[in-house]
Kinemage of the C-alpha trace (Angstrom):
@kinemage 1
@onewidth
@group {chain A} dominant
@subgroup {mainchain}
@vectorlist {calphas} color= white
{ca val a 1} P -47.196 69.484 18.860
{ca ala a 2} L -49.460 69.731 15.775
{ca phe a 3} L -50.432 68.056 12.517
{ca arg a 4} L -52.073 69.624 9.466
{ca val a 5} L -53.228 68.349 6.113
{ca gly a 6} L -55.078 70.649 3.727
{ca gly a 7} L -57.825 72.437 5.665
{ca arg a 8} L -57.690 70.080 8.661
{ca ala a 9} L -55.476 71.057 11.604
{ca phe a 10} L -54.862 69.330 14.929
{ca asp a 11} L -53.161 71.303 17.692
{ca phe a 12} L -51.874 69.222 20.624
{ca ser a 13} L -49.809 71.934 22.316
{ca gly a 14} L -52.220 72.091 25.265
{ca ala a 15} L -52.514 68.318 25.736
{ca ala a 16} L -51.516 66.812 29.061
{ca ala a 17} L -48.137 65.090 29.138
{ca gly a 18} L -48.296 61.638 27.630
{ca thr a 19} L -51.641 62.164 25.866
{ca ala a 20} L -50.615 64.041 22.683
{ca pro a 21} L -49.882 61.871 19.661
{ca arg a 22} L -46.239 60.905 19.241
{ca leu a 23} L -44.420 60.795 15.955
{ca ile a 24} L -42.377 57.629 15.518
{ca leu a 25} L -39.685 57.505 12.833
{ca asp a 26} L -39.330 53.855 11.832
{ca ser a 27} L -37.129 52.504 9.047
{ca gly a 28} L -38.971 49.188 9.323
{ca thr a 29} L -42.317 50.747 8.299
{ca thr a 30} L -42.841 51.460 4.628
{ca phe a 31} L -45.602 54.077 4.620
{ca phe a 32} L -46.854 56.853 6.862
{ca thr a 33} L -49.434 55.765 9.432
{ca ala a 34} L -52.079 57.600 11.401
{ca glu a 35} L -54.991 56.622 13.557
{ca gly a 36} L -58.474 57.866 14.277
{ca ala a 37} L -59.354 61.430 13.271
{ca leu a 38} L -55.812 62.041 11.983
{ca tyr a 39} L -56.129 59.180 9.498
{ca asp a 40} L -59.628 60.319 8.518
{ca ala a 41} L -58.294 63.820 7.779
{ca val a 42} L -55.550 62.470 5.514
{ca val a 43} L -57.988 60.245 3.618
{ca glu a 44} L -60.422 63.142 3.244
{ca gln a 45} L -57.821 65.640 2.049
{ca ala a 46} L -55.363 63.442 0.107
{ca arg a 47} L -57.456 61.698 -2.543
{ca pro a 48} L -55.974 59.480 -5.260
{ca ala a 49} L -55.060 61.482 -8.358
{ca leu a 50} L -53.147 61.280 -11.595
{ca cys a 51} L -49.456 61.373 -10.713
{ca ser a 52} L -48.963 64.218 -13.209
{ca glu a 53} L -51.522 66.352 -11.321
{ca leu a 54} L -50.177 66.391 -7.769
{ca ala a 55} L -48.932 69.997 -7.784
{ca gly a 56} L -52.101 71.490 -6.208
{ca arg a 57} L -52.638 68.739 -3.619
{ca pro a 58} L -52.293 69.574 0.086
{ca ser a 59} L -49.126 68.993 2.034
{ca met a 60} L -48.944 67.116 5.324
{ca val a 61} L -47.279 69.278 7.972
{ca tyr a 62} L -45.922 67.968 11.265
{ca thr a 63} L -45.030 70.627 13.834
{ca leu a 64} L -42.415 69.309 16.249
{ca arg a 65} L -40.434 70.783 19.102
{ca asp a 66} L -36.670 70.445 18.657
{ca ala a 67} L -34.102 69.810 21.384
{ca ser a 68} L -33.791 73.549 22.108
{ca gly a 69} L -37.554 73.958 22.441
{ca gln a 70} L -38.101 75.672 19.074
{ca leu a 71} L -41.095 74.665 16.945
{ca arg a 72} L -40.153 73.245 13.540
{ca asn a 73} L -42.480 72.455 10.641
{ca ile a 74} L -41.733 69.322 8.642
{ca thr a 75} L -43.661 69.794 5.384
{ca ile a 76} L -44.331 66.766 3.211
{ca pro a 77} L -45.694 67.780 -0.198
{ca ala a 78} L -48.078 65.484 -2.035
{ca gln a 79} L -45.321 64.524 -4.500
{ca glu a 80} L -43.526 62.918 -1.520
{ca tyr a 81} L -46.380 61.189 0.340
{ca met a 82} L -48.223 59.924 -2.725
{ca val a 83} L -47.003 56.738 -4.471
{ca arg a 84} L -47.677 55.405 -7.942
{ca gly a 85} L -50.306 52.669 -8.171
{ca ser a 86} L -49.506 49.318 -9.750
{ca phe a 87} L -51.829 49.411 -12.741
{ca asp a 88} L -52.130 52.967 -14.063
{ca glu a 89} L -50.852 56.528 -13.798
{ca arg a 90} L -52.721 57.171 -10.551
{ca cys a 91} L -50.990 58.044 -7.318
{ca leu a 92} L -52.342 57.005 -3.955
{ca pro a 93} L -51.593 58.392 -0.502
{ca ala a 94} L -48.881 56.275 1.155
{ca val a 95} L -50.754 56.415 4.457
{ca val a 96} L -52.258 53.423 6.210
{ca gln a 97} L -54.506 53.292 9.249
{ca leu a 98} L -52.877 52.324 12.515
{ca arg a 99} L -54.684 50.785 15.473
{ca pro a 100} L -53.855 52.304 18.848
{ca leu a 101} L -50.679 50.938 20.398
{ca arg a 102} L -50.794 49.017 23.695
{ca asp a 103} L -50.324 52.067 25.885
{ca gly a 104} L -53.314 53.776 24.220
{ca arg a 105} L -51.387 56.935 23.337
{ca pro a 106} L -52.131 58.077 19.764
{ca ser a 107} L -49.257 57.558 17.342
{ca leu a 108} L -48.177 58.602 13.892
{ca ile a 109} L -45.381 56.749 12.102
{ca ala a 110} L -43.173 58.141 9.332
{ca gly a 111} L -41.539 55.256 7.540
{ca glu a 112} L -39.405 54.683 4.465
{ca val a 113} L -41.496 56.923 2.190
{ca phe a 114} L -40.586 59.789 4.526
{ca met a 115} L -36.950 58.727 4.770
{ca arg a 116} L -36.546 58.897 0.964
{ca his a 117} L -36.664 62.652 1.387
{ca tyr a 118} L -35.193 63.197 4.862
{ca leu a 119} L -31.830 62.049 6.131
{ca thr a 120} L -32.689 60.453 9.478
{ca val a 121} L -30.077 59.684 12.137
{ca phe a 122} L -30.878 57.675 15.234
{ca arg a 123} L -28.794 57.962 18.422
{ca met a 124} L -29.903 55.210 20.728
{ca arg a 125} L -27.562 55.757 23.650
{ca gly a 126} L -26.025 58.862 25.063
{ca gly a 127} L -24.148 59.550 28.240
{ca pro a 128} L -25.672 60.646 31.509
{ca gly a 129} L -28.090 63.504 30.854
{ca asp a 130} L -27.906 62.779 27.126
{ca pro a 131} L -31.074 60.885 26.178
{ca pro a 132} L -31.644 58.980 22.929
{ca ala a 133} L -32.411 61.331 20.037
{ca val a 134} L -33.362 61.468 16.386
{ca gly a 135} L -31.984 63.999 13.943
{ca met a 136} L -33.407 64.738 10.517
{ca ala a 137} L -32.665 67.030 7.642
{ca arg a 138} L -34.109 67.325 4.167
{ca ala a 139} L -32.147 65.131 1.751
{ca lys a 140} L -30.322 66.941 -1.029
{ca phe a 141} L -31.102 65.846 -4.588
{ca asp a 142} L -28.981 67.887 -6.954
{ca gly a 143} L -26.300 67.416 -9.567
{ca gly a 144} L -23.593 66.955 -6.910
{ca ala a 145} L -25.535 64.225 -5.163
{ca ala a 146} L -26.284 62.477 -8.476
{ca ala a 147} L -22.573 62.589 -9.448
{ca phe a 148} L -21.621 61.139 -6.068
{ca phe a 149} L -23.976 58.163 -6.464
{ca gln a 150} L -22.910 57.582 -10.074
{ca glu a 151} L -19.245 57.511 -8.974
{ca ala a 152} L -20.086 55.188 -6.066
{ca ala a 153} L -21.897 52.861 -8.459
{ca lys a 154} L -18.874 52.782 -10.772
{ca leu a 155} L -16.581 51.981 -7.847
{ca gly a 156} L -18.944 49.223 -6.745
{ca glu a 157} L -18.975 47.734 -10.259
{ca ala a 158} L -15.176 47.836 -10.382
{ca ala a 159} L -14.907 46.074 -7.023
{ca val a 160} L -17.320 43.358 -8.160
{ca ser a 161} L -15.403 42.726 -11.419
{ca leu a 162} L -12.049 42.198 -9.598
């Protein structure tokens, strides 16, 4: 329905059906992608910076309509869409330019960088009247989650040593 980064906002709520940009969640794509004016806005607002100085950088905000028709904001802070460069302490926006897809409809893709921070569940087939769907929720990174993964790693090591 809408996309915002820093001071640039794009509202597609009045767009004709099939003409508003679609958000594609793709585990086979590493970075975020955008095309045209959306990409230009990200590049303009999300400049490379020292990784230790990302706190004041703008967030990317996707406004989506959920299955019940409610608008939901998915806010991606700079600490989540910026990635460390190879040679120094600078972080770069993990956003690449996308050419229009074959059908010409504008598209945005959220790939693995997004999925590091959001649990994403794909349901490809439903029953009659139950179309394919995607569910997402912010991933939880706390002491309980860390303990779970440490225990899972220990169990994996034990299984390998048998």
